[in-house]
C-alpha positions, 0 to 999 in steps of 0.5 A, a space after each residue: 940819281 940818288 939823294 947822296 949824289 945830290 948831297 955831294 954836288 951841294 957840298 961841292 957848291 958850298 965849297 966853291 962859293 966860300 972860296 970865291 967869296 973869300 978870294 974877293 973879300 980879301 980878308 974875311 974867312 969862313 968859320 965852320 960849325 958842324 952840327 947834327 939834326 935831332 931826327 937824323 943827318 946834319 949840316 955844315 954852317 959856314 959864317 964869314 964876319 967883319 971882312 973887307 966887303 962882307 960884314 956878315 954872311 953865311 953859306 950853309 949846307 944841310 942834309 936832314 933825314 927823319 919822319 915827316 913833321 905833322 905840320 908838313 904832313 898837313 901841308 902835303 895832304 898826307 894821312 896822319 897814320 901814313 909812315 912817311 920819312 923824308 930826306 932833304 938837302 940844300 945850300 942856303 946863302 945870305 950876304 950882308 955887306 959893309 958898304 951900303 952900295 953893295 947889295 944884300 943877296 940871298 940864294 937857296 937850292 934844295 931837294 926833298 924826297 919822300 920814302 914813297 918816291 915822290 921828290 921835288 926841287 926848289 930854290 931861288 936867288 934874289 937881290 936886295 940893294 940898299 940903293 937900286 942901280 938900274 944897270 946893276 938890276 938889269 945885269 942881275 936879271 939878265 944873268 938869271 934869264 940867261 941861266 934859265 933859258 938854257 933849260 926852258 924858255 918859260 922858266 925865267 918869266 914863271 920864276 921871276 913872277 913867282 919871286 915878285 909874289 914871294 919876296 913881297 912885304 904885305 904890311 909895307 906894300 913893297 918888295 924886299 928888293 928887286 926880286 930874282 927867281 923863286 921856284 918850288 915843288 918842281 917834280 920830275 916828269 910831271 906837268 906844271 912849273 917843271 915843264 915835264 923835265 926829268 929829274 936829271 934835267 931839273 937837277 942840272 937847272 938847279 945847279 946852273 942857278 947855284 953855280 951862277 951865284 959866285 960870279 954874279 955876287 963877286 961882280 957886285 963886290 968888286 964893282 962897289 966895294 970901294 964906293 964912297 958913302 956917308 953916315 946918312 947912307 949907312 943909316 939908310 942901310 940899317 933901315 933897309 936891313 930892318 925891312 929884311 928882318 921883317 920879311 924873314 921873321 914874319 913872312 919867310 916860309 923857310 924861317 917859320 917852318 924851321 923854327 916851328 919844327 925845332 930846326 937848328 936855330 943858329 943856322 936858321 937865323 944866320 940870314 939876319 944882319 949883324 945890325 938893323 934899325 927901325 925909325 918911327 914913321 921914316 919918310 925919305 926926302 922927295 927926289 932923294 936916292 932913298 925915295 927913288 929906291 923905294 919907287 923901284 920896290 914893286 912887282 912886275 918891273 921888266 928888268 931883263 928886257 927894258 
């Protein structure tokens, strides 16, 4: 399996997801920007704005080649004088809906290959409801568990726990949302989180997660797009978006790495919402839906089995 094969599958995944989102939204259409990376390769950034359901969303494909950046060399314990080049490709998605009853969703699937033959897969998918609905959270996690279980029974518990740790906002002492799964450095035929699976088997798993995006999120779009909401609930949505911004700009590894290595800024910051608020020392009313949502934003909730 060559990197070109993986790129083609990721491009097709981008196409399929965009078509599904447009169909469910009804009025919003994706605009495409083609771009080139300074070191080689490039990508297709697709943005949907001011649709019937999606206020702002992006489905990005990238395929970049070049020499390994000094910061990444250090992170990977590569020698300063070693001549390592890389190929990296992936699909990255964030959706910010109009209605506060429709959740924010994020997904990323990616592949990285060094010139010495070392390669790995990474990715994840997580849900950030403005208002946590238990049945929705259980539906989401059970969909992910079913997808993971087709490939290895340890994947869901391992990657769910990894997501709980990764999508955590330390300065707020809360999770970004209800989590999902997160995985990285899944190297073929080696022990560890990849469970010794072959490159083809790991790619099949990554595509299983990628293909789960459209049916899961269009389910939530259809379920909640016409839910009534108040101005108070809209203001709460803006506050929750503020938390999303805090995580992405302060803690997210991909955002920080992309900006530090002179990546394409508009594509990197596509994940940010069109509008977000910060209210000083906001405290929701005791017993309110907002307070109940905050109570769910913690690690180790057993959504798939409780």
